[in-house]
C-alpha positions as CSV (number, residue, x, y, z in Angstrom):
1,M,3.1,7.7,-14.5
2,I,1.7,7.5,-10.9
3,E,-1.1,9.9,-10.3
4,T,-3.5,8.0,-8.0
5,V,-3.5,5.4,-5.2
6,E,-4.8,2.9,-7.7
7,D,-1.8,3.6,-10.0
8,L,0.5,3.2,-7.0
9,L,-1.0,-0.1,-6.0
10,C,-0.9,-1.5,-9.5
11,F,2.8,-0.6,-9.6
12,E,3.6,-2.1,-6.2
13,E,1.4,-5.2,-6.5
14,G,1.5,-6.0,-10.2
15,Y,-1.3,-8.0,-11.8
16,R,-1.7,-11.7,-12.0
17,A,-4.8,-13.4,-13.5
18,D,-4.3,-16.7,-11.7
19,P,-3.7,-17.5,-8.0
20,Y,-0.1,-17.3,-6.7
21,Y,1.6,-17.0,-3.4
22,C,2.5,-13.6,-2.2
23,S,5.9,-13.0,-0.5
24,E,4.4,-13.9,2.8
25,G,2.9,-17.2,1.6
26,Y,-0.7,-16.3,1.2
27,P,-2.8,-17.3,-1.8
28,T,-3.3,-14.1,-3.8
29,I,-4.8,-13.1,-7.1
30,G,-5.3,-9.9,-9.2
31,I,-3.6,-6.9,-7.9
32,G,-2.4,-8.3,-4.5
33,T,-5.8,-9.6,-3.3
34,R,-5.4,-12.2,-0.6
35,I,-7.8,-15.1,-1.2
36,G,-6.9,-17.6,1.5
37,P,-5.0,-18.5,4.6
38,K,-1.2,-18.7,4.7
39,G,0.1,-21.9,3.0
40,A,-3.3,-23.0,1.6
41,A,-2.9,-25.0,-1.6
42,L,-3.4,-23.0,-4.7
43,V,-5.4,-25.9,-6.2
44,N,-8.2,-24.8,-3.9
45,Y,-8.5,-21.6,-5.9
46,Q,-9.7,-22.5,-9.4
47,M,-10.3,-19.0,-10.7
48,H,-9.1,-16.5,-13.2
49,W,-9.4,-12.7,-12.9
50,S,-9.4,-10.4,-15.9
51,R,-7.7,-7.0,-15.5
52,D,-11.2,-5.5,-15.3
53,I,-12.2,-7.7,-12.4
54,A,-8.9,-7.1,-10.6
55,Y,-9.1,-3.4,-11.0
56,A,-12.8,-3.3,-9.9
57,H,-11.8,-5.2,-6.8
58,L,-8.9,-2.9,-6.2
59,R,-11.2,0.2,-6.4
60,E,-13.6,-1.3,-3.9
61,E,-10.7,-2.1,-1.5
62,V,-9.3,1.4,-1.8
63,K,-12.7,2.9,-1.0
64,A,-13.2,0.6,2.0
65,I,-9.8,1.4,3.4
66,S,-10.2,5.1,2.8
67,D,-13.6,5.1,4.5
68,K,-12.0,3.4,7.5
69,I,-9.2,5.9,7.9
70,D,-10.8,9.0,6.7
71,G,-11.8,10.1,10.2
72,Y,-8.2,10.3,11.4
73,P,-6.7,13.8,11.4
74,W,-3.4,12.5,10.2
75,F,-5.1,11.2,7.0
76,R,-7.4,14.1,6.4
77,Q,-4.6,16.7,6.5
78,C,-2.4,14.8,3.9
79,N,-2.3,15.7,0.3
80,G,-3.1,13.1,-2.4
81,P,0.3,11.4,-2.7
82,R,0.7,11.1,1.1
83,R,-2.8,9.7,1.4
84,A,-2.0,7.2,-1.4
85,V,1.0,6.0,0.7
86,L,-1.2,5.5,3.8
87,V,-3.8,3.6,1.8
88,S,-1.1,1.5,0.2
89,M,0.3,0.6,3.6
90,A,-3.1,-0.4,4.8
91,Y,-3.7,-2.4,1.6
92,Q,-0.5,-4.2,2.2
93,M,-0.7,-4.9,6.0
94,G,-4.3,-4.1,6.9
95,V,-5.7,-1.0,8.6
96,S,-4.7,-2.5,12.0
97,G,-1.1,-2.8,10.7
98,L,-1.1,0.8,9.6
99,L,-2.5,1.9,12.9
100,G,0.4,0.2,14.6
101,F,2.7,2.9,13.2
102,R,1.6,5.1,16.2
103,N,4.8,7.3,16.4
104,T,4.9,7.8,12.6
105,L,1.2,8.7,12.5
106,R,1.7,11.2,15.3
107,L,4.5,12.8,13.3
108,I,2.3,13.0,10.2
109,E,-0.4,14.6,12.3
110,A,2.2,17.1,13.5
111,G,3.2,17.8,9.9
112,D,6.7,16.5,10.4
113,Y,6.9,14.5,7.2
114,A,10.7,14.2,7.2
115,A,10.6,12.6,10.7
116,A,7.7,10.4,9.6
117,G,9.8,9.1,6.6
118,R,12.6,8.3,9.0
119,G,10.1,6.5,11.3
120,M,8.9,4.4,8.3
121,R,12.5,3.4,7.6
122,Q,13.0,2.1,11.2
123,S,10.1,-0.4,11.0
124,R,9.9,-4.1,10.5
125,W,7.8,-3.4,7.4
126,Y,10.8,-1.5,5.9
127,K,13.0,-4.5,6.5
128,Q,10.5,-6.9,4.9
129,T,9.8,-4.8,1.8
130,P,12.6,-2.3,1.6
131,A,12.2,-1.1,-2.0
132,R,8.5,-0.4,-1.6
133,A,8.9,1.1,1.9
134,E,11.7,3.4,0.7
135,R,9.5,4.7,-2.2
136,H,6.7,5.3,0.3
137,A,9.0,7.1,2.7
138,R,10.2,9.3,0.0
139,V,6.6,10.2,-1.1
140,M,5.8,10.9,2.6
141,E,8.7,13.3,2.9
142,S,8.2,15.1,-0.5
143,G,4.4,15.0,-0.8
144,T,4.9,14.1,-4.5
145,F,5.1,10.9,-6.6
146,D,8.6,11.8,-7.8
147,A,9.9,8.6,-6.2
148,Y,7.9,6.7,-8.8
149,N,7.8,9.0,-11.8
150,A,10.6,9.7,-14.3
151,G,13.5,11.5,-12.7
152,G,12.6,10.5,-9.2
153,R,13.7,6.8,-9.2
154,Q,16.9,5.7,-7.5
């Protein structure tokens, strides 16, 4: 059951105790935490993260991202599920990547969540991670986590 941004990110990112390459080729560990430059050899990262360590890092990252975007009206006016989607997008592509969605963010600020969802679907991000982006667009449109929870999956 998805109820928080941390739940959402755990669902989307999964958990791995040992270093691996993410879909973009970056060394990664835990719950989607990038640990090195693209293509760097995994043998450079001799570490193992318990779930507790991974989750603690996730909470710190979520707080840092939320602090960075909390001043924007489009973020402050959103309810919990919509905020979770915006934080998840920033977690995946960085705050600067999220801020690149200028038209979508303007639509969110205007309260036109249906159009914002359509804008999300027209992005390069959607083409790169279509399943995740579709779930996020559906949450943005509905304001609920139904796209993740029982009965809402397609």
